[in-house]
matplotlib code that plots the C-alpha trace (Angstrom):
import matplotlib.pyplot as plt

x = [140.2, 141.1, 139.1, 140.1, 138.7, 135.8, 132.4, 132.5, 130.6, 127.6, 124.3, 122.9, 125.6, 124.1, 124.2, 126.6, 126.3, 129.3, 128.8, 125.6, 122.4, 119.3, 116.9, 114.7, 111.9, 113.4, 110.5, 111.7, 114.8, 114.8, 115.2, 117.2, 120.2, 123.5, 127.0, 127.8, 124.6, 124.1, 121.1, 121.2, 121.5, 118.8, 117.7, 117.3, 120.7, 121.6, 124.6, 124.8, 128.2, 129.6, 132.4, 135.7, 135.8, 138.6, 139.7, 139.9, 143.5, 142.2, 140.3, 140.6, 143.4, 143.9, 146.2, 148.5, 150.8, 149.5, 151.0, 150.3, 147.1, 147.0, 143.5, 143.4, 144.4, 141.8, 139.1, 140.3, 140.3, 136.8, 135.6, 137.2, 135.5, 132.1, 132.7, 133.4, 130.1, 128.3, 130.0, 128.7, 125.1, 124.8, 123.1, 124.9, 123.3, 125.3, 124.5, 124.7, 128.3, 129.5, 132.4, 133.2, 133.3, 136.7, 135.7, 132.2, 133.4, 133.3, 129.5, 129.2, 129.9, 126.8, 124.0, 123.4, 120.7, 118.7, 116.3, 113.7, 115.1, 117.8, 119.7, 121.3, 124.6, 125.9, 129.5, 132.1, 134.3, 132.6, 134.1, 132.1, 128.7, 127.8, 127.9, 124.6, 122.0, 122.4, 122.8, 119.4, 117.8, 119.1, 117.6, 114.3, 114.3, 114.6, 111.4, 113.0, 111.9, 114.5, 115.7, 118.4, 121.0, 121.4, 124.1, 125.6, 125.5, 128.1, 128.3, 130.0, 128.7, 132.1, 131.8, 128.7, 129.2, 126.1, 126.4, 123.0, 120.9, 124.0, 125.0, 128.6, 129.2, 132.7, 133.3, 136.0, 137.1, 134.2, 131.4, 130.4, 128.2, 125.3, 125.4, 125.4, 122.5, 120.5, 121.2, 120.2, 116.9, 116.1, 117.3, 116.7, 112.9, 113.5, 115.0, 118.6, 121.0, 123.7, 127.1, 129.7, 133.3, 136.3, 138.2, 141.5, 143.9, 142.1, 139.8, 136.7, 135.5, 135.4, 139.0, 139.9, 137.4, 134.6, 132.7, 132.5, 129.2, 129.3, 129.6, 133.3, 134.9, 138.2, 140.7, 144.4, 145.4, 147.3, 144.3, 141.8, 141.4, 139.9, 139.4, 137.9, 134.7, 133.8, 132.6, 134.5, 137.6, 140.1, 143.2, 144.3, 147.9, 147.6, 146.0, 144.4, 142.8, 140.5, 137.8, 135.6, 132.3, 130.0, 128.9, 127.0, 127.3, 130.3, 132.0, 134.0, 135.3, 138.5, 141.7, 144.3, 146.9, 146.1, 147.1, 147.9, 144.5, 142.9, 144.7, 143.6, 139.9, 140.1, 141.4, 138.2, 136.2, 135.4, 135.8, 137.7, 137.4, 140.2, 140.4, 143.1, 142.1, 145.6, 144.6, 141.6, 143.7, 146.0, 143.0, 142.2, 139.5, 138.7, 136.4, 133.4, 133.7, 133.0, 129.4, 126.2, 124.6, 120.9, 119.4]
y = [108.6, 112.1, 115.3, 118.9, 122.4, 124.4, 125.0, 128.7, 128.9, 131.1, 129.4, 130.4, 128.6, 127.2, 123.4, 122.3, 118.7, 117.4, 114.4, 114.8, 113.8, 116.1, 115.1, 112.1, 111.2, 109.7, 107.3, 105.5, 104.2, 100.4, 99.0, 95.9, 95.5, 94.6, 94.2, 97.8, 99.4, 101.8, 103.8, 107.4, 110.0, 112.0, 113.6, 110.3, 110.4, 107.2, 106.0, 103.0, 101.2, 98.1, 95.9, 95.3, 91.9, 89.3, 90.4, 94.1, 94.2, 93.5, 96.8, 99.2, 101.8, 104.4, 107.3, 105.7, 102.7, 99.5, 98.7, 95.9, 96.1, 94.9, 93.4, 93.0, 96.6, 97.7, 95.9, 97.6, 101.0, 100.4, 99.6, 102.8, 104.8, 103.3, 104.0, 107.7, 108.0, 106.4, 108.6, 111.6, 110.3, 108.5, 105.1, 102.8, 100.0, 97.5, 96.9, 93.2, 92.1, 91.4, 88.9, 89.0, 92.8, 94.1, 97.8, 97.3, 98.9, 102.2, 102.2, 105.9, 105.0, 102.7, 105.1, 108.9, 110.4, 113.6, 113.9, 111.2, 110.2, 107.6, 107.3, 103.9, 104.5, 103.0, 102.2, 103.2, 100.2, 97.0, 95.1, 97.2, 96.8, 94.0, 96.4, 98.2, 95.5, 95.3, 99.1, 99.5, 97.0, 99.0, 102.3, 100.6, 99.4, 103.0, 103.8, 106.1, 106.7, 104.8, 105.7, 103.8, 105.1, 102.9, 102.0, 103.6, 106.2, 105.7, 107.5, 106.8, 108.4, 109.7, 112.0, 113.8, 116.7, 118.4, 122.0, 123.4, 123.0, 122.8, 119.3, 119.2, 116.1, 115.2, 114.1, 111.5, 108.1, 106.7, 109.2, 110.2, 112.9, 110.5, 109.4, 113.0, 113.8, 110.9, 112.2, 115.7, 114.4, 112.9, 115.7, 118.9, 118.5, 118.3, 121.9, 121.1, 122.4, 120.0, 121.5, 119.4, 119.6, 118.1, 115.5, 114.4, 114.4, 112.2, 109.1, 111.0, 114.5, 114.0, 112.7, 116.3, 118.5, 118.4, 121.3, 122.8, 123.5, 127.2, 126.2, 126.7, 124.2, 122.8, 121.0, 120.1, 122.4, 119.8, 117.5, 120.2, 120.9, 124.3, 125.9, 129.0, 127.0, 127.4, 130.7, 130.0, 127.8, 127.2, 125.2, 122.7, 121.7, 117.9, 115.6, 113.5, 116.7, 117.3, 115.0, 115.9, 114.3, 116.8, 115.2, 118.3, 122.0, 122.4, 119.0, 117.4, 113.8, 113.6, 111.5, 111.4, 111.7, 115.4, 117.0, 120.4, 120.5, 119.6, 122.5, 124.8, 123.8, 124.0, 127.5, 128.3, 127.3, 123.7, 120.7, 118.0, 114.2, 112.3, 108.6, 106.4, 105.0, 104.4, 101.0, 102.5, 105.5, 102.9, 102.2, 105.8, 105.9, 108.6, 109.3, 110.2, 106.8, 104.6, 105.6, 107.0, 109.4, 109.8, 112.4]
z = [107.1, 108.2, 108.6, 108.7, 108.5, 109.9, 108.2, 107.6, 104.3, 103.6, 104.2, 100.8, 98.8, 95.6, 95.5, 92.7, 92.0, 90.5, 92.8, 94.7, 92.9, 93.1, 95.8, 95.2, 97.6, 100.8, 101.0, 97.9, 99.5, 100.1, 103.5, 102.5, 104.8, 103.3, 104.8, 103.8, 105.0, 107.8, 108.9, 107.8, 110.5, 108.9, 105.6, 103.7, 102.1, 100.3, 98.3, 96.0, 96.2, 94.7, 96.1, 94.2, 92.6, 92.5, 89.0, 89.8, 88.5, 85.0, 84.9, 81.9, 81.8, 79.1, 80.0, 82.6, 82.8, 84.4, 87.8, 90.2, 92.3, 95.9, 96.0, 99.8, 100.2, 97.6, 99.6, 102.8, 101.1, 99.8, 103.3, 104.5, 101.7, 102.6, 106.3, 105.4, 103.6, 106.6, 109.1, 107.1, 107.4, 104.1, 104.2, 101.8, 99.7, 97.8, 94.1, 93.3, 92.5, 89.0, 89.4, 85.7, 85.5, 86.8, 86.6, 88.3, 91.5, 89.7, 90.0, 89.0, 85.3, 85.1, 86.1, 86.4, 88.6, 88.1, 91.0, 90.5, 87.1, 86.6, 83.3, 82.7, 80.9, 77.6, 78.5, 75.9, 76.6, 75.4, 78.3, 80.7, 79.2, 81.5, 84.5, 83.9, 84.5, 88.3, 88.5, 86.7, 89.1, 92.0, 90.9, 90.0, 93.6, 94.6, 92.7, 90.2, 86.7, 84.5, 81.0, 79.1, 76.6, 73.6, 71.1, 68.9, 71.6, 74.3, 77.7, 81.0, 84.1, 84.9, 82.0, 83.5, 85.9, 87.2, 88.4, 89.3, 86.1, 83.9, 82.9, 81.5, 79.4, 78.5, 74.9, 75.6, 74.4, 76.4, 75.6, 72.1, 70.6, 70.1, 73.8, 74.8, 72.5, 74.0, 77.5, 76.5, 75.1, 78.5, 80.9, 79.1, 79.4, 83.1, 83.1, 82.5, 79.9, 78.4, 77.6, 75.8, 77.0, 75.2, 77.2, 75.6, 78.5, 81.0, 81.1, 82.1, 82.6, 86.4, 86.3, 85.2, 87.0, 89.6, 91.4, 94.8, 96.5, 95.4, 91.7, 91.3, 89.0, 90.3, 88.1, 87.6, 84.7, 82.7, 82.6, 81.5, 77.8, 78.1, 81.5, 79.8, 79.2, 82.8, 84.4, 87.6, 87.4, 90.2, 89.6, 92.2, 92.8, 92.5, 89.9, 92.7, 94.1, 91.1, 92.5, 95.4, 96.7, 98.3, 101.6, 102.6, 101.7, 104.1, 103.8, 101.0, 100.6, 98.7, 98.1, 100.8, 97.9, 97.6, 100.9, 99.3, 97.7, 101.0, 102.6, 99.9, 100.2, 104.0, 103.6, 101.7, 104.7, 103.8, 106.1, 104.2, 104.8, 103.1, 102.3, 100.9, 97.4, 95.9, 94.4, 92.6, 91.4, 89.7, 87.5, 86.8, 89.5, 92.0, 94.9, 92.7, 90.8, 93.8, 94.6, 93.2, 95.7, 96.1, 98.4]

ax = plt.figure().add_subplot(projection="3d")
ax.plot(x, y, z, "-o")
ax.set_aspect("equal")
plt.show()
């Protein structure tokens, strides 16, 4: 894990939550200790995480060729990712493991948070539908209001990008119009607006784009179907640089495989924290996929 940059951003930057859930009551966080749990440094920030399982290498891939996965390296990288969250003041709570679900480490796809409301996904890949039960139990333990998306609607959490009160939903191979409509019926009464975005060049919307704390959408141009859909779009020079996790309004967590993008974001005044996640990138994963963040 490496860090760089100074925090020189304006204090009135608008929170853009590509990756950071709206604030839920801190008192709702469970106090159950797990091997990957650390006490928060303040603010009640919590992240749900899920360990990689023995059959990780059997995970789904769509847009890239399958290459061998080093399971022990993946486990070490996951520990490093969790340590980076904890070092930034995020308490981490493990969702119960799913030994027969190779993609279950990508917990973001199973549940999406909107303040005190949790929406349990309806995975587009039939092989992933067993991932949601334990994720639902985890958010119920947080005391959140829980809604479920139902078939024939499909929606993966990786296709949901929250930027202020705008909720971009990728219409991808994993998320269909019915799934997006069900999500809209839940979140629009909460004051959000759902905007559909075509996704044909990447697995999920957040494989192609995420957002900075000031609302700027960042993406690797060849993965983005229509950059003109976004009021503020900034291209990044590496495909692995499209995904950032907002640790706080000045600090971004991102892949170590995108040093040019890290330099670009540092030049904008952000502090960047980089982690090696090569084994998860081999399965079309990124830094946003590996946690669900509650604040």
